[in-house]
GUVORO-867232 format. One record per residue (C-alpha): x, y, z; residue in three letters. Coordinates in pm, whole numbers, plus 32768, in hexadecimal, padded with zeros to 4 digits. Layout:
// residues N
<r <X, Y, Z>, 'ALA'>
...
// end
This chain:
// residues 357
<r <477F, 1BF5, 9FE4>, 'MET'>
<r <4779, 1AA1, 9F37>, 'SER'>
<r <465F, 1A21, 9E5C>, 'THR'>
<r <45FE, 1931, 9F71>, 'GLU'>
<r <45F0, 1A48, A072>, 'GLU'>
<r <451F, 1B1C, 9F87>, 'SER'>
<r <4428, 1A01, 9F47>, 'ARG'>
<r <4409, 19C0, A0BC>, 'SER'>
<r <43B3, 1B2E, A0F7>, 'LEU'>
<r <42AB, 1B46, 9FE7>, 'THR'>
<r <420D, 19FA, A04D>, 'ASP'>
<r <41F8, 1A79, A1B2>, 'GLY'>
<r <4158, 1BC1, A14A>, 'TRP'>
<r <4056, 1B15, A070>, 'LEU'>
<r <3FF0, 1A43, A19D>, 'ALA'>
<r <3FAC, 1B78, A274>, 'GLN'>
<r <3E4C, 1BCA, A2E4>, 'ASP'>
<r <3E11, 1D32, A27A>, 'LEU'>
<r <3D51, 1D90, A3B4>, 'ASP'>
<r <3E67, 1D07, A491>, 'ASP'>
<r <3F6A, 1DBF, A3C2>, 'TRP'>
<r <3EA5, 1F04, A3DA>, 'THR'>
<r <3E94, 1EF0, A554>, 'ARG'>
<r <400A, 1EA7, A55E>, 'ARG'>
<r <405B, 1FDD, A48F>, 'VAL'>
<r <3F72, 20BC, A55D>, 'LEU'>
<r <400B, 2045, A6A5>, 'ARG'>
<r <4164, 2096, A621>, 'ARG'>
<r <4117, 21F2, A59C>, 'HIS'>
<r <403A, 2260, A6BE>, 'PHE'>
<r <4106, 21CF, A7DA>, 'ASP'>
<r <4121, 22ED, A8D8>, 'PRO'>
<r <4295, 22B7, A90B>, 'GLU'>
<r <4313, 2222, A7C5>, 'GLN'>
<r <4219, 229A, A6C0>, 'GLY'>
<r <4254, 237F, A599>, 'SER'>
<r <4267, 24F4, A5F1>, 'PRO'>
<r <4177, 2558, A4DC>, 'TYR'>
<r <4063, 2465, A53E>, 'TRP'>
<r <4089, 24A4, A6B3>, 'LEU'>
<r <4050, 2614, A671>, 'LYS'>
<r <3F28, 25C7, A58E>, 'ARG'>
<r <3E93, 24E6, A699>, 'ARG'>
<r <3E3E, 2616, A76C>, 'THR'>
<r <3D6B, 2699, A64A>, 'GLU'>
<r <3CA7, 2558, A608>, 'LEU'>
<r <3B4B, 251C, A695>, 'ASP'>
<r <3B8D, 23A6, A6BF>, 'PHE'>
<r <3C96, 22C6, A75A>, 'ASP'>
<r <3D6A, 2227, A646>, 'PRO'>
<r <3DCD, 210F, A733>, 'LEU'>
<r <3C5F, 20B1, A75A>, 'ALA'>
<r <3C36, 2067, A5E6>, 'LEU'>
<r <3C08, 1EF6, A5A8>, 'THR'>
<r <3C5E, 1EC5, A43B>, 'GLY'>
<r <3CAF, 1F44, A2E1>, 'TYR'>
<r <3B53, 1FC6, A28D>, 'ASP'>
<r <3B5E, 20A5, A3C2>, 'ASP'>
<r <3C74, 2173, A31F>, 'LEU'>
<r <3B59, 2234, A277>, 'ALA'>
<r <3B4B, 22FB, A3BC>, 'ALA'>
<r <3C8C, 23AF, A359>, 'PHE'>
<r <3BF5, 243E, A21C>, 'GLY'>
<r <3CDA, 2477, A0F7>, 'HIS'>
<r <3E48, 24BF, A130>, 'PHE'>
<r <3EB2, 25F6, A071>, 'ASP'>
<r <4005, 25AC, 9FD4>, 'VAL'>
<r <404F, 271F, 9FAE>, 'THR'>
<r <40AD, 270C, A11F>, 'ALA'>
<r <41DC, 2641, A0B1>, 'LEU'>
<r <426A, 276C, 9FF5>, 'ARG'>
<r <42C8, 282C, A132>, 'ASP'>
<r <42C9, 2720, A23D>, 'LEU'>
<r <4415, 269B, A2C2>, 'ASP'>
<r <4407, 252F, A245>, 'PRO'>
<r <449F, 24BC, A38E>, 'ALA'>
<r <4363, 252A, A445>, 'ASP'>
<r <429E, 2415, A39D>, 'LEU'>
<r <438E, 2307, A419>, 'VAL'>
<r <4342, 2271, A571>, 'PRO'>
<r <4434, 22CA, A686>, 'ALA'>
<r <4461, 2152, A6B1>, 'ALA'>
<r <454C, 2166, A587>, 'VAL'>
<r <46A0, 21CA, A618>, 'PRO'>
<r <4719, 232C, A5DC>, 'ARG'>
<r <47D4, 23B5, A526>, 'PRO'>
<r <470C, 2322, A40B>, 'LEU'>
<r <47BB, 226D, A2F1>, 'GLY'>
<r <470B, 2254, A1A4>, 'GLY'>
<r <46BF, 22FF, A05B>, 'ARG'>
<r <45C6, 2419, A031>, 'VAL'>
<r <4502, 23D9, 9EF2>, 'TRP'>
<r <4431, 24D8, 9E37>, 'GLU'>
<r <42FB, 24CB, 9D5F>, 'SER'>
<r <430B, 2533, 9BF4>, 'GLY'>
<r <427D, 268C, 9C3B>, 'GLY'>
<r <416B, 2672, 9B36>, 'THR'>
<r <406F, 2735, 9C04>, 'THR'>
<r <4160, 282B, 9CA5>, 'GLY'>
<r <428F, 2821, 9D87>, 'ARG'>
<r <4306, 26BD, 9DD1>, 'PRO'>
<r <428E, 25FB, 9EFF>, 'SER'>
<r <439B, 254F, 9FD2>, 'ARG'>
<r <43A8, 2415, A0A7>, 'VAL'>
<r <44C7, 2364, A152>, 'LEU'>
<r <44FD, 21F2, A110>, 'TYR'>
<r <458C, 2137, A23A>, 'THR'>
<r <464D, 1FF3, A20F>, 'ASP'>
<r <450D, 1F31, A257>, 'ARG'>
<r <4450, 1FE8, A145>, 'MET'>
<r <4569, 1FBA, A04B>, 'THR'>
<r <456F, 1E44, A092>, 'ALA'>
<r <43F9, 1E36, A054>, 'HIS'>
<r <4417, 1EF1, 9F0A>, 'TRP'>
<r <4539, 1E16, 9E98>, 'THR'>
<r <448E, 1CCE, 9EED>, 'ALA'>
<r <4354, 1D2B, 9E2D>, 'TRP'>
<r <441F, 1DA2, 9D02>, 'ARG'>
<r <44CF, 1C51, 9CF6>, 'LEU'>
<r <4380, 1BA1, 9D12>, 'HIS'>
<r <42FA, 1C6F, 9BF0>, 'GLY'>
<r <4421, 1C36, 9B06>, 'SER'>
<r <4428, 1AC3, 9B59>, 'ARG'>
<r <42B2, 1AA2, 9B17>, 'THR'>
<r <42D7, 1B58, 99CA>, 'ALA'>
<r <43E0, 1A60, 9956>, 'GLY'>
<r <4519, 1B3A, 9943>, 'PHE'>
<r <4646, 1A5B, 996D>, 'ARG'>
<r <4763, 1AAA, 9A5C>, 'PRO'>
<r <48BD, 1AF1, 99D4>, 'GLY'>
<r <4836, 1BAF, 98A8>, 'ALA'>
<r <48A9, 1CF9, 9813>, 'THR'>
<r <47C5, 1E25, 9845>, 'TRP'>
<r <47A4, 1F8E, 97DB>, 'ILE'>
<r <4701, 2054, 98F3>, 'ASP'>
<r <467F, 219E, 9866>, 'ALA'>
<r <45B7, 222E, 9986>, 'CYS'>
<r <45B5, 2359, 9A70>, 'PRO'>
<r <46CB, 234A, 9B71>, 'SER'>
<r <473F, 244A, 9C71>, 'GLY'>
<r <4622, 2487, 9D69>, 'PRO'>
<r <453A, 2384, 9CC8>, 'HIS'>
<r <4525, 222B, 9D64>, 'ILE'>
<r <44E7, 218E, 9C10>, 'VAL'>
<r <4657, 21CD, 9BC3>, 'GLY'>
<r <46B9, 20E7, 9CE1>, 'GLU'>
<r <4657, 1FBC, 9C0F>, 'GLU'>
<r <4791, 1FD0, 9B3C>, 'ALA'>
<r <485E, 1F74, 9C6F>, 'ASP'>
<r <475E, 1E6C, 9CCD>, 'TYR'>
<r <477B, 1DC9, 9B74>, 'LEU'>
<r <48F2, 1DBF, 9B91>, 'ALA'>
<r <4901, 1D43, 9CF9>, 'ASP'>
<r <47CE, 1C68, 9D22>, 'MET'>
<r <47B9, 1BD9, 9BC3>, 'CYS'>
<r <492B, 1BC4, 9B75>, 'GLY'>
<r <48F5, 1C95, 9A3D>, 'SER'>
<r <49C9, 1D80, 996E>, 'THR'>
<r <4917, 1ECF, 9968>, 'VAL'>
<r <494C, 1FFD, 9887>, 'TYR'>
<r <48A3, 2132, 9918>, 'THR'>
<r <4814, 2267, 9871>, 'ILE'>
<r <477F, 2385, 9937>, 'ASP'>
<r <4623, 2402, 98E4>, 'LEU'>
<r <45CE, 2560, 9960>, 'ASP'>
<r <4453, 254C, 9964>, 'THR'>
<r <442D, 2699, 9A17>, 'ARG'>
<r <44DC, 274E, 98FC>, 'TRP'>
<r <43FF, 26A6, 97F8>, 'ILE'>
<r <42C9, 2712, 98B9>, 'LYS'>
<r <434C, 2876, 98D0>, 'GLN'>
<r <4380, 287D, 9757>, 'LEU'>
<r <421C, 2801, 971F>, 'ILE'>
<r <4188, 2900, 9811>, 'ARG'>
<r <4238, 2A1C, 975F>, 'SER'>
<r <41DF, 29A0, 9602>, 'GLY'>
<r <434B, 2963, 959D>, 'ARG'>
<r <42F9, 282C, 94D6>, 'LEU'>
<r <4423, 2840, 93EA>, 'ILE'>
<r <450D, 2839, 9514>, 'GLU'>
<r <4445, 271A, 95A3>, 'MET'>
<r <447D, 264F, 9466>, 'GLU'>
<r <45EE, 26A4, 9474>, 'GLU'>
<r <45FD, 261D, 95D7>, 'TYR'>
<r <454A, 24DC, 956C>, 'VAL'>
<r <464A, 24B7, 9453>, 'ASP'>
<r <475C, 24ED, 9555>, 'HIS'>
<r <46D8, 23CF, 962E>, 'VAL'>
<r <468F, 22DF, 9511>, 'VAL'>
<r <47E1, 232C, 9475>, 'GLY'>
<r <488C, 22B1, 95B0>, 'GLN'>
<r <47BD, 2172, 95A9>, 'ILE'>
<r <4804, 212A, 943C>, 'THR'>
<r <4978, 216A, 946D>, 'ASP'>
<r <4985, 204E, 956A>, 'ILE'>
<r <48A6, 1F6A, 949B>, 'LEU'>
<r <497F, 1FA6, 9368>, 'ASP'>
<r <4ABE, 1F49, 941D>, 'THR'>
<r <4A68, 1E2B, 950A>, 'THR'>
<r <4974, 1D0D, 953D>, 'SER'>
<r <4856, 1D71, 9625>, 'VAL'>
<r <473F, 1C90, 96A2>, 'ASP'>
<r <464B, 1D7E, 974A>, 'TYR'>
<r <45ED, 1EED, 9752>, 'LEU'>
<r <4557, 1F8A, 9888>, 'ARG'>
<r <44B8, 20DB, 9842>, 'SER'>
<r <436A, 2185, 9807>, 'THR'>
<r <4262, 2140, 96FC>, 'PRO'>
<r <42A4, 2293, 965C>, 'ALA'>
<r <4417, 2247, 963C>, 'THR'>
<r <43D1, 20F2, 95A1>, 'VAL'>
<r <42DF, 2193, 94A9>, 'HIS'>
<r <43F5, 2282, 9443>, 'ALA'>
<r <44EE, 2165, 941B>, 'LEU'>
<r <43FE, 20A7, 9337>, 'ILE'>
<r <43C8, 21DF, 9264>, 'ASN'>
<r <453B, 2221, 923A>, 'ARG'>
<r <45DB, 20C7, 923A>, 'ARG'>
<r <44E1, 1FA8, 921C>, 'PRO'>
<r <45FE, 1EBD, 91C0>, 'ASP'>
<r <469B, 1EE9, 9317>, 'LEU'>
<r <454F, 1EBF, 93CB>, 'MET'>
<r <4517, 1D76, 9315>, 'ALA'>
<r <465B, 1CE9, 93A4>, 'ASN'>
<r <45F4, 1D18, 950F>, 'LEU'>
<r <4572, 1BF8, 95E1>, 'SER'>
<r <4497, 1CD0, 96BE>, 'GLY'>
<r <4437, 1E25, 9745>, 'VAL'>
<r <43E8, 1E80, 98AE>, 'TYR'>
<r <430D, 1FB5, 98BB>, 'LEU'>
<r <42CA, 20AD, 99D1>, 'GLY'>
<r <41FA, 21E5, 99FE>, 'GLY'>
<r <4086, 2221, 99F8>, 'THR'>
<r <3FE6, 21EA, 98A6>, 'GLN'>
<r <4017, 20AD, 97DA>, 'PHE'>
<r <3F03, 206A, 96DF>, 'THR'>
<r <3E82, 1F3C, 9623>, 'ALA'>
<r <3EEB, 1FDF, 94DA>, 'ASP'>
<r <404D, 200C, 955E>, 'ALA'>
<r <4056, 1EA2, 95D2>, 'TYR'>
<r <3FF4, 1E26, 9477>, 'ARG'>
<r <40ED, 1F09, 93CD>, 'ARG'>
<r <4209, 1E99, 94AE>, 'PHE'>
<r <41AB, 1D2B, 9478>, 'ALA'>
<r <41B3, 1D59, 9301>, 'GLU'>
<r <42FF, 1E10, 930E>, 'ALA'>
<r <43A2, 1D0B, 93F2>, 'MET'>
<r <4313, 1BB5, 938E>, 'PRO'>
<r <4315, 1AC0, 94AE>, 'GLY'>
<r <43AC, 1BBB, 95A1>, 'GLY'>
<r <4343, 1BF1, 9709>, 'ILE'>
<r <4268, 1D20, 9748>, 'ILE'>
<r <4250, 1D68, 98BD>, 'ALA'>
<r <41FD, 1EA0, 9980>, 'CYS'>
<r <41D7, 1F43, 9AD2>, 'THR'>
<r <40EA, 2054, 9B46>, 'TYR'>
<r <411A, 214D, 9C5C>, 'GLY'>
<r <41EE, 2263, 9CE4>, 'ASN'>
<r <42D7, 22BB, 9E02>, 'THR'>
<r <41C7, 2279, 9F04>, 'LEU'>
<r <4152, 2126, 9E8D>, 'GLY'>
<r <417D, 202D, 9D75>, 'CYS'>
<r <40D0, 1F06, 9CD0>, 'ALA'>
<r <4160, 1DF0, 9BF9>, 'ASN'>
<r <40C3, 1D9A, 9AAD>, 'GLY'>
<r <4016, 1C4C, 9A7F>, 'LEU'>
<r <4013, 1B94, 9931>, 'PRO'>
<r <3F07, 1C1C, 984A>, 'SER'>
<r <3DF4, 1B14, 9827>, 'PRO'>
<r <3D80, 1B8E, 96D2>, 'ASP'>
<r <3EA5, 1C03, 9601>, 'GLY'>
<r <3EBD, 1D5C, 9698>, 'GLY'>
<r <3D4F, 1DC3, 96A2>, 'ALA'>
<r <3D61, 1DA6, 981E>, 'THR'>
<r <3EA2, 1E16, 98C9>, 'LEU'>
<r <3E84, 1DBA, 9A3A>, 'PRO'>
<r <3F5E, 1E16, 9B65>, 'TYR'>
<r <3F65, 1D9E, 9CCC>, 'VAL'>
<r <3FEF, 1E7E, 9DE3>, 'PRO'>
<r <4112, 1E24, 9EC6>, 'ASN'>
<r <4034, 1D95, 9FD9>, 'TYR'>
<r <400A, 1DCF, A0FD>, 'PRO'>
<r <40DF, 1F09, A10B>, 'GLN'>
<r <402F, 1F94, 9FD7>, 'ILE'>
<r <3EC0, 1F6F, 9F82>, 'THR'>
<r <3DFB, 2009, 9E65>, 'MET'>
<r <3C84, 2035, 9E59>, 'ALA'>
<r <3BB9, 20B4, 9D32>, 'VAL'>
<r <3AB4, 21AC, 9DAA>, 'VAL'>
<r <3996, 226D, 9D13>, 'ASP'>
<r <3A19, 23AC, 9C70>, 'LYS'>
<r <3901, 2475, 9D11>, 'ASN'>
<r <38F0, 23B7, 9E5C>, 'ASP'>
<r <3A49, 2350, 9ECD>, 'SER'>
<r <39B7, 2293, 9FF3>, 'GLY'>
<r <3917, 2191, 9F0D>, 'ARG'>
<r <39EA, 207C, 9E79>, 'VAL'>
<r <3968, 202E, 9D1C>, 'VAL'>
<r <38FB, 1ED6, 9CA8>, 'ASP'>
<r <39EA, 1DE8, 9BFE>, 'TYR'>
<r <3A2D, 1E43, 9A8F>, 'ASP'>
<r <39B3, 1FA6, 9AD1>, 'GLU'>
<r <3A8D, 20D9, 9A93>, 'VAL'>
<r <3ADA, 21C8, 9BB0>, 'GLY'>
<r <3BEA, 2294, 9C53>, 'ARG'>
<r <3D17, 21E9, 9CF0>, 'VAL'>
<r <3D31, 2210, 9E6A>, 'ARG'>
<r <3E82, 21B4, 9EFF>, 'LEU'>
<r <3ECB, 2157, A068>, 'THR'>
<r <402F, 2134, A0E9>, 'VAL'>
<r <4052, 2047, A210>, 'LEU'>
<r <41C7, 2026, A242>, 'HIS'>
<r <423A, 1FED, A3A4>, 'GLU'>
<r <430E, 2126, A370>, 'ASP'>
<r <421B, 21F6, A29D>, 'LEU'>
<r <40A3, 221F, A2C2>, 'PHE'>
<r <3FDA, 22E4, A1BF>, 'LEU'>
<r <3E66, 228F, A1B2>, 'PRO'>
<r <3D72, 22BA, A092>, 'ASN'>
<r <3E36, 2382, 9F91>, 'ILE'>
<r <3D62, 23DE, 9E65>, 'LEU'>
<r <3E44, 23AA, 9D3A>, 'GLU'>
<r <3E2D, 246D, 9BF6>, 'ARG'>
<r <3DE8, 2328, 9B3A>, 'ASP'>
<r <3CB7, 225E, 9AE0>, 'GLN'>
<r <3CAC, 20E3, 9AB8>, 'ALA'>
<r <3BCC, 1FB3, 9AA5>, 'VAL'>
<r <3B97, 1EED, 9BE7>, 'ARG'>
<r <3C17, 1D8A, 9BB0>, 'VAL'>
<r <3BCC, 1C4A, 9C6C>, 'ARG'>
<r <3D17, 1B96, 9C9F>, 'THR'>
<r <3D58, 1A21, 9CBF>, 'SER'>
<r <3D6D, 1966, 9E09>, 'ALA'>
<r <3EE4, 19AC, 9E0E>, 'GLN'>
<r <3EA0, 1B18, 9E64>, 'TRP'>
<r <3DE5, 1B84, 9FA0>, 'PRO'>
<r <3D88, 1CD7, 9F0D>, 'CYS'>
<r <3CE6, 1D7B, 9DE0>, 'ASP'>
<r <3DA8, 1DDF, 9CAD>, 'GLY'>
<r <3D85, 1F02, 9BBC>, 'VAL'>
<r <3D91, 1EFD, 9A41>, 'ALA'>
<r <3DA6, 1FE0, 9912>, 'ASN'>
<r <3E2B, 2108, 99D6>, 'VAL'>
<r <3E1F, 225F, 9935>, 'GLN'>
<r <3E24, 23C8, 99AE>, 'PRO'>
<r <3CDE, 2456, 9A2E>, 'LEU'>
<r <3D29, 2592, 996C>, 'GLN'>
<r <3E45, 25E3, 9881>, 'LEU'>
<r <3E9D, 2750, 9846>, 'SER'>
<r <3FC4, 2834, 9809>, 'SER'>
<r <3FC4, 287D, 997F>, 'GLU'>
<r <3FE9, 270B, 99D6>, 'MET'>
<r <4098, 2667, 98AC>, 'PRO'>
<r <4108, 24FD, 98A4>, 'GLU'>
<r <423A, 2544, 97D0>, 'GLY'>
<r <4325, 241C, 97AE>, 'LEU'>
<r <42B1, 237A, 98F0>, 'TYR'>
// end
């Protein structure tokens, strides 16, 4: 995919009417002959006709999709039969913070969507093509690891990769093995500093926790970077200020999301006090709802729970209540949907640790 092709895709998506798009996705997944096996089976259990729904707001009729179903479900059952079998694509997994991982299959269409929005996000942030990167992120079953290849192929960049086993870090935290956790952090940061000590690197893509550790251990190397691209859930105003001080004039950009849906960071309007994100519309939307009444969307600038809806042509998951809270943000005219800001976990405990990611 070229930059021009990517821009054409994102421009087209931003011009979509969300109600029209919703009806399109419902027709595809509930088509009696070519729909997705999972949703055709569920249709017999519903007390309404999904094909009679007229728009996005009507998706409330489905209630909240329970992602624990994705732990045992064959991911192929969520893909419409209109997609030729045998299916080609990667099965990606969640981080497993709340239990066994959830799994979804990304078709070629979904991968193209993800790639185009990633390019849009990095271009908006100001990262230049042809740069040298260190990519220290989860790989293996985690879609976030796919970005190393994207940076190399789409941005013409040289990429050094370092694996980050976030599940192991979380297991160490759960079992109280904090010394071993610190040893693993040293292991990761040691690999980063080895590259930084031996070659010229422009950008680091990793997690806020990893960047904190790099600043603590080698602030001289952090100061030489031209930017960091951050992923995961929690990125705070204090972290933003610390990174800005440690890397004067450098780019600080971020994404928010998970295997099911992602949002690109927008520039902070106030030096990091507000850290806004906009979802990959129209396939991904994010609402901020009342923590005690998930049917009520909160007012702008109010804090609530993040509710995610996945509207891919090849994957439909309505009204997922995420384990995060955020501020509802009014976006500019460029974006036909709400944004979220200042994301943080609803509850942080040893049973559901954030770890390095």
